[in-house]
The first five atom37 places (N, CA, C, CB, O) and aatype in JSON, in Angstrom:
{
  "aatype": [20, 20, 20, 20, 20, 20, 20, 20, 20, 20, 20, 20, 20, 20, 20, 20, 20, 20, 20, 20, 20, 20, 20, 20, 20, 20, 20, 20, 20, 20, 20, 20, 20, 20, 20, 20, 20, 20, 20, 20, 20, 20, 20, 20, 20, 20, 20, 20, 20, 20, 20, 20, 20, 20, 20, 20, 20, 20, 20, 20, 20, 20, 20, 20, 20, 20, 20, 20, 20, 20, 20, 20, 20, 20, 20, 20, 20, 20, 20, 20, 20, 20],
  "atom_mask": [
    [1, 1, 1, 1, 1],
    [1, 1, 1, 1, 1],
    [1, 1, 1, 1, 1],
    [1, 1, 1, 1, 1],
    [1, 1, 1, 1, 1],
    [1, 1, 1, 1, 1],
    [1, 1, 1, 1, 1],
    [1, 1, 1, 1, 1],
    [1, 1, 1, 1, 1],
    [1, 1, 1, 1, 1],
    [1, 1, 1, 1, 1],
    [1, 1, 1, 1, 1],
    [1, 1, 1, 1, 1],
    [1, 1, 1, 1, 1],
    [1, 1, 1, 1, 1],
    [1, 1, 1, 1, 1],
    [1, 1, 1, 1, 1],
    [1, 1, 1, 1, 1],
    [1, 1, 1, 1, 1],
    [1, 1, 1, 1, 1],
    [1, 1, 1, 1, 1],
    [1, 1, 1, 1, 1],
    [1, 1, 1, 1, 1],
    [1, 1, 1, 1, 1],
    [1, 1, 1, 1, 1],
    [1, 1, 1, 1, 1],
    [1, 1, 1, 1, 1],
    [1, 1, 1, 1, 1],
    [1, 1, 1, 1, 1],
    [1, 1, 1, 1, 1],
    [1, 1, 1, 1, 1],
    [1, 1, 1, 1, 1],
    [1, 1, 1, 1, 1],
    [1, 1, 1, 1, 1],
    [1, 1, 1, 1, 1],
    [1, 1, 1, 1, 1],
    [1, 1, 1, 1, 1],
    [1, 1, 1, 1, 1],
    [1, 1, 1, 1, 1],
    [1, 1, 1, 1, 1],
    [1, 1, 1, 1, 1],
    [1, 1, 1, 1, 1],
    [1, 1, 1, 1, 1],
    [1, 1, 1, 1, 1],
    [1, 1, 1, 1, 1],
    [1, 1, 1, 1, 1],
    [1, 1, 1, 1, 1],
    [1, 1, 1, 1, 1],
    [1, 1, 1, 1, 1],
    [1, 1, 1, 1, 1],
    [1, 1, 1, 1, 1],
    [1, 1, 1, 1, 1],
    [1, 1, 1, 1, 1],
    [1, 1, 1, 1, 1],
    [1, 1, 1, 1, 1],
    [1, 1, 1, 1, 1],
    [1, 1, 1, 1, 1],
    [1, 1, 1, 1, 1],
    [1, 1, 1, 1, 1],
    [1, 1, 1, 1, 1],
    [1, 1, 1, 1, 1],
    [1, 1, 1, 1, 1],
    [1, 1, 1, 1, 1],
    [1, 1, 1, 1, 1],
    [1, 1, 1, 1, 1],
    [1, 1, 1, 1, 1],
    [1, 1, 1, 1, 1],
    [1, 1, 1, 1, 1],
    [1, 1, 1, 1, 1],
    [1, 1, 1, 1, 1],
    [1, 1, 1, 1, 1],
    [1, 1, 1, 1, 1],
    [1, 1, 1, 1, 1],
    [1, 1, 1, 1, 1],
    [1, 1, 1, 1, 1],
    [1, 1, 1, 1, 1],
    [1, 1, 1, 1, 1],
    [1, 1, 1, 1, 1],
    [1, 1, 1, 1, 1],
    [1, 1, 1, 1, 1],
    [1, 1, 1, 1, 1],
    [1, 1, 1, 1, 1]
  ],
  "atom_positions": [
    [[15.86, 10.0, -12.24], [16.43, 9.28, -13.25], [15.96, 10.07, -14.62], [15.96, 7.73, -13.14], [15.48, 11.2, -14.67]],
    [[16.25, 9.14, -15.8], [15.97, 10.0, -17.1], [15.36, 8.75, -17.57], [17.33, 10.78, -18.1], [15.47, 7.58, -17.21]],
    [[14.63, 9.39, -18.55], [14.04, 8.53, -19.4], [14.54, 6.95, -20.0], [13.91, 9.36, -20.37], [14.05, 5.86, -20.31]],
    [[15.78, 7.6, -19.94], [16.52, 6.01, -20.39], [17.23, 5.63, -19.06], [17.89, 6.07, -21.87], [17.87, 4.61, -19.31]],
    [[17.39, 5.95, -17.93], [17.97, 5.29, -17.06], [16.43, 4.23, -17.22], [18.52, 6.23, -15.53], [16.71, 3.1, -17.63]],
    [[15.04, 4.45, -16.97], [13.74, 4.14, -16.84], [13.5, 2.65, -18.13], [12.8, 5.76, -17.15], [12.9, 1.59, -18.3]],
    [[14.06, 3.19, -18.49], [14.15, 2.09, -20.4], [15.35, 1.0, -19.96], [15.05, 3.41, -22.44], [15.47, 0.0, -20.67]],
    [[16.13, 1.14, -18.95], [17.29, 0.44, -18.3], [16.75, -0.75, -17.9], [17.96, 1.16, -17.13], [16.99, -1.86, -18.37]],
    [[15.85, -0.39, -16.8], [15.37, -0.41, -15.73], [14.22, -1.69, -15.89], [14.93, 1.04, -15.38], [14.22, -2.83, -15.43]],
    [[13.17, -0.88, -16.83], [12.2, -1.67, -16.88], [12.61, -3.41, -18.6], [10.69, -0.19, -17.14], [12.04, -4.43, -19.0]],
    [[13.81, -2.69, -18.91], [13.89, -3.91, -19.94], [15.07, -5.1, -18.7], [14.9, -3.2, -21.99], [14.63, -6.25, -18.66]],
    [[16.23, -4.88, -17.91], [16.91, -5.48, -17.34], [15.64, -6.56, -15.85], [18.14, -4.23, -16.96], [15.94, -7.55, -15.18]],
    [[14.21, -5.67, -15.88], [13.47, -6.4, -14.86], [12.47, -6.97, -15.61], [12.94, -5.58, -13.69], [11.71, -7.67, -14.94]],
    [[12.19, -6.9, -16.87], [11.45, -7.78, -17.82], [12.42, -9.06, -18.06], [11.08, -6.93, -19.27], [12.02, -10.22, -17.98]],
    [[13.63, -8.73, -18.35], [14.4, -9.38, -19.13], [15.63, -10.81, -17.64], [15.39, -7.74, -20.21], [16.03, -11.88, -18.11]],
    [[15.8, -10.64, -16.85], [16.04, -10.96, -15.66], [16.03, -12.24, -15.38], [15.34, -10.39, -14.96], [16.97, -12.99, -15.11]],
    [[14.36, -12.57, -15.5], [14.39, -14.18, -14.71], [13.87, -14.79, -15.53], [13.64, -14.55, -13.32], [13.03, -15.65, -15.31]],
    [[14.52, -14.25, -17.23], [14.32, -15.16, -18.2], [16.28, -15.19, -19.05], [12.72, -14.44, -19.32], [16.55, -15.59, -20.19]],
    [[17.45, -14.55, -17.84], [18.33, -15.01, -18.61], [19.14, -13.5, -18.83], [17.64, -15.84, -19.92], [20.37, -13.45, -18.84]],
    [[18.3, -12.31, -19.0], [19.02, -10.93, -18.91], [18.41, -10.8, -20.84], [21.31, -10.98, -18.36], [18.39, -9.64, -21.22]],
    [[17.92, -11.98, -22.04], [17.83, -11.06, -23.13], [19.16, -10.97, -23.52], [17.21, -9.71, -22.82], [18.95, -10.91, -24.73]],
    [[20.91, -10.89, -23.39], [21.5, -10.24, -24.06], [21.59, -10.06, -25.59], [22.29, -10.45, -23.65], [22.46, -9.27, -25.98]],
    [[20.87, -10.65, -26.45], [20.77, -10.88, -27.79], [20.32, -9.57, -28.11], [19.89, -12.04, -28.23], [20.98, -8.89, -28.9]],
    [[18.99, -9.02, -27.46], [18.48, -7.61, -27.71], [19.29, -6.17, -27.02], [16.98, -7.68, -27.14], [19.11, -5.0, -27.36]],
    [[19.91, -6.52, -26.33], [20.56, -5.37, -25.74], [20.88, -4.16, -26.79], [21.88, -5.88, -25.09], [20.35, -3.06, -26.82]],
    [[22.35, -4.91, -28.05], [22.31, -4.4, -27.9], [21.42, -3.47, -29.06], [23.19, -4.5, -27.43], [21.45, -2.24, -29.07]],
    [[20.76, -4.15, -29.85], [19.64, -3.25, -31.01], [19.08, -2.56, -30.22], [18.43, -4.0, -31.94], [19.16, -1.39, -30.61]],
    [[18.42, -2.66, -29.09], [17.69, -1.75, -28.14], [18.56, -0.51, -27.58], [17.18, -2.61, -26.92], [18.34, 0.7, -27.6]],
    [[19.67, -1.3, -27.07], [20.02, 0.35, -26.54], [21.89, 0.82, -26.89], [19.7, 0.38, -24.35], [22.58, 1.78, -26.54]],
    [[22.2, -0.44, -27.76], [23.54, 0.42, -28.33], [24.85, 0.07, -27.56], [23.33, 2.13, -28.14], [26.03, 0.39, -27.69]],
    [[24.05, -0.79, -26.62], [25.22, -0.76, -25.51], [25.79, -2.98, -25.99], [24.17, -0.24, -23.1], [25.2, -3.9, -26.54]],
    [[27.1, -2.81, -25.39], [27.38, -4.15, -25.45], [26.56, -4.89, -23.7], [29.37, -4.25, -25.65], [26.59, -4.3, -22.63]],
    [[26.09, -5.88, -23.89], [25.53, -6.97, -22.55], [26.71, -6.31, -21.01], [26.05, -9.36, -23.14], [26.11, -6.15, -19.95]],
    [[28.05, -6.03, -21.02], [28.51, -5.56, -19.97], [28.37, -4.53, -19.2], [29.28, -5.55, -20.09], [28.21, -4.33, -18.0]],
    [[28.52, -3.56, -20.68], [27.99, -1.77, -20.45], [26.99, -2.19, -20.01], [27.7, -0.53, -21.74], [27.24, -2.32, -18.81]],
    [[25.71, -2.58, -20.22], [24.33, -2.68, -20.57], [23.75, -2.86, -18.37], [24.03, -4.54, -22.07], [22.99, -2.28, -17.59]],
    [[25.06, -4.4, -18.35], [24.8, -4.88, -16.33], [25.23, -4.04, -16.01], [25.49, -6.16, -15.35], [24.73, -3.63, -14.96]],
    [[26.61, -3.02, -16.67], [27.24, -2.49, -15.23], [26.05, -0.53, -14.74], [29.72, -2.07, -15.75], [25.77, 0.13, -13.74]],
    [[25.83, -0.49, -16.14], [24.94, 0.31, -16.27], [23.53, 0.6, -15.13], [24.65, -0.09, -17.46], [23.22, 1.57, -14.44]],
    [[23.05, -0.47, -15.3], [21.6, -0.92, -14.21], [22.29, -1.08, -13.39], [20.51, -2.22, -14.36], [22.05, -0.09, -12.7]],
    [[23.41, -1.9, -12.63], [24.23, -2.31, -11.35], [24.07, -0.68, -11.05], [26.08, -3.16, -11.52], [23.12, -0.21, -10.41]],
    [[24.94, -0.06, -11.5], [25.32, 1.81, -10.87], [23.49, 1.46, -10.28], [25.75, 3.86, -12.75], [23.23, 0.91, -9.21]],
    [[22.37, 1.99, -11.35], [21.57, 2.55, -11.62], [20.94, 1.86, -10.09], [21.06, 2.43, -13.13], [20.55, 2.55, -9.14]],
    [[20.94, 0.48, -10.12], [19.83, 0.05, -8.89], [20.7, 0.06, -7.82], [19.02, -1.53, -8.98], [20.26, -0.49, -6.81]],
    [[22.12, 0.67, -7.72], [22.61, 0.93, -6.23], [22.72, 2.29, -5.94], [23.97, 0.34, -5.91], [22.85, 2.63, -4.77]],
    [[22.69, 3.28, -7.02], [22.71, 5.15, -6.68], [21.48, 5.6, -6.56], [23.34, 6.2, -7.9], [21.4, 6.81, -6.36]],
    [[20.12, 4.78, -6.65], [19.07, 5.94, -7.46], [18.29, 6.03, -5.93], [17.83, 5.24, -9.22], [18.55, 5.22, -5.04]],
    [[17.6, 6.79, -5.81], [16.82, 6.49, -4.67], [15.77, 5.55, -4.32], [16.39, 7.37, -4.45], [15.2, 5.06, -5.3]],
    [[15.23, 5.07, -2.83], [14.73, 4.3, -2.87], [13.22, 4.15, -3.81], [14.85, 4.17, -1.75], [13.07, 3.27, -4.65]],
    [[12.27, 5.08, -3.52], [11.25, 5.53, -4.68], [11.3, 5.53, -6.23], [11.05, 6.73, -4.48], [10.35, 5.57, -7.01]],
    [[12.25, 5.49, -6.41], [12.54, 4.87, -7.9], [11.9, 3.68, -8.42], [13.9, 4.52, -8.03], [11.02, 3.41, -9.24]],
    [[13.31, 2.64, -7.01], [13.37, 0.98, -7.79], [12.48, 0.53, -6.55], [15.29, -0.09, -8.03], [12.66, 1.11, -5.48]],
    [[11.73, -0.25, -6.63], [11.53, -1.2, -5.38], [12.42, -1.78, -4.9], [10.78, -2.13, -5.49], [13.44, -2.08, -5.52]],
    [[12.17, -2.11, -3.46], [13.41, -2.81, -2.79], [13.29, -4.44, -3.93], [13.09, -3.1, -0.56], [13.82, -4.34, -5.03]],
    [[12.93, -5.13, -3.74], [12.64, -6.23, -4.54], [13.4, -6.43, -5.76], [11.38, -6.18, -4.85], [14.15, -7.32, -6.16]],
    [[12.81, -4.89, -6.43], [13.65, -5.42, -7.97], [15.27, -5.34, -7.59], [13.3, -4.13, -9.57], [16.25, -6.08, -7.72]],
    [[14.96, -3.95, -7.04], [16.85, -3.16, -6.59], [17.35, -4.35, -6.18], [17.15, -1.74, -5.02], [17.83, -4.89, -7.18]],
    [[17.49, -5.03, -5.2], [18.14, -6.34, -4.93], [18.17, -7.5, -5.75], [17.68, -6.78, -3.91], [19.1, -8.28, -5.56]],
    [[17.27, -7.76, -6.68], [17.54, -8.92, -7.86], [18.23, -8.18, -8.65], [16.29, -9.62, -8.69], [19.23, -8.86, -8.89]],
    [[18.3, -7.45, -9.07], [18.67, -6.62, -10.32], [20.53, -6.8, -9.75], [17.73, -4.57, -10.4], [21.42, -7.38, -10.37]],
    [[20.64, -6.17, -8.56], [21.74, -6.05, -7.99], [22.34, -7.42, -8.28], [21.6, -5.63, -6.58], [23.07, -7.41, -9.27]],
    [[22.21, -8.64, -7.64], [22.7, -10.06, -8.0], [22.46, -10.13, -9.14], [22.18, -11.21, -7.37], [23.24, -10.87, -9.75]],
    [[21.88, -9.77, -9.59], [21.55, -10.74, -10.81], [22.51, -9.89, -12.18], [19.46, -10.82, -11.14], [23.03, -10.55, -13.08]],
    [[22.57, -8.69, -12.13], [23.87, -7.71, -12.86], [25.26, -8.32, -12.18], [23.72, -5.73, -12.38], [25.94, -9.07, -12.88]],
    [[25.66, -8.03, -10.92], [26.97, -8.41, -10.84], [27.06, -10.16, -10.76], [27.6, -7.63, -9.52], [28.03, -10.61, -10.16]],
    [[26.17, -11.04, -11.29], [26.18, -12.09, -11.82], [26.76, -12.21, -13.02], [25.18, -12.46, -11.81], [27.74, -12.89, -13.33]],
    [[26.02, -11.45, -13.73], [26.21, -11.23, -15.12], [27.87, -10.59, -15.69], [24.96, -10.17, -15.46], [28.66, -10.97, -16.56]],
    [[27.87, -9.49, -14.73], [29.08, -9.21, -14.89], [30.34, -10.24, -14.57], [29.15, -8.15, -14.23], [31.31, -10.14, -15.31]],
    [[30.37, -11.07, -13.67], [31.13, -12.13, -13.32], [31.31, -13.03, -14.27], [30.7, -12.69, -12.32], [32.4, -13.46, -14.64]],
    [[30.59, -13.24, -14.54], [30.38, -14.2, -15.71], [30.76, -13.47, -17.05], [28.8, -14.71, -15.78], [31.21, -14.12, -17.99]],
    [[30.55, -11.96, -17.14], [31.49, -11.75, -18.37], [33.21, -11.36, -18.79], [30.87, -10.83, -18.83], [34.04, -11.41, -19.7]],
    [[32.99, -10.97, -17.39], [34.67, -10.66, -17.27], [35.74, -12.06, -17.23], [34.95, -9.76, -15.67], [36.92, -12.11, -17.55]],
    [[34.71, -13.29, -16.64], [35.55, -14.16, -16.81], [35.51, -15.55, -17.98], [35.59, -14.49, -15.57], [36.07, -16.65, -18.01]],
    [[34.46, -14.82, -18.94], [33.9, -15.74, -20.31], [33.02, -16.66, -19.73], [35.09, -16.67, -21.22], [33.06, -17.74, -20.32]],
    [[32.28, -16.62, -18.84], [32.0, -17.9, -17.97], [30.38, -17.64, -18.56], [32.4, -17.86, -15.9], [29.53, -17.04, -17.91]],
    [[30.2, -18.13, -19.72], [29.05, -17.42, -20.27], [28.31, -19.01, -20.7], [29.48, -16.09, -21.71], [28.76, -19.93, -21.38]],
    [[26.68, -18.8, -19.81], [25.96, -20.19, -20.12], [25.86, -20.3, -21.5], [24.51, -20.37, -19.51], [25.53, -19.35, -22.22]],
    [[26.17, -21.51, -21.93], [25.52, -22.12, -23.66], [24.17, -22.12, -23.66], [25.89, -23.83, -24.15], [23.9, -22.64, -22.57]],
    [[22.76, -21.77, -24.4], [21.82, -21.38, -24.5], [21.49, -23.21, -24.74], [21.63, -20.06, -25.51], [22.17, -24.03, -25.36]],
    [[20.15, -23.4, -23.95], [20.2, -24.72, -24.25], [18.93, -25.23, -25.35], [20.17, -25.46, -22.84], [17.8, -24.9, -24.98]],
    [[19.01, -25.91, -26.52], [17.86, -25.48, -27.48], [16.86, -26.32, -26.67], [18.02, -25.89, -29.29], [17.34, -27.33, -26.15]],
    [[15.98, -26.17, -26.54], [14.58, -27.1, -26.58], [13.94, -28.09, -27.2], [13.83, -26.6, -26.71], [12.82, -28.45, -26.81]]
  ]
}
């Protein structure tokens, strides 16, 4: 995996528990969230097991698939104010 691939995975792993950090994806990577999630999904689906541990791979596969389905359907959750 390239350094860029590692950066995508690290970002996704860090932000997925908090809803993904969509507002930071474009400034950080120059990608729309949909492209970002598709690339991360491709990485966790096609990388050797020793590059991404099983639990992280599983969590990111589910999270990215969910985010992509929301993006495609236009059904993005509205952020709640604290």
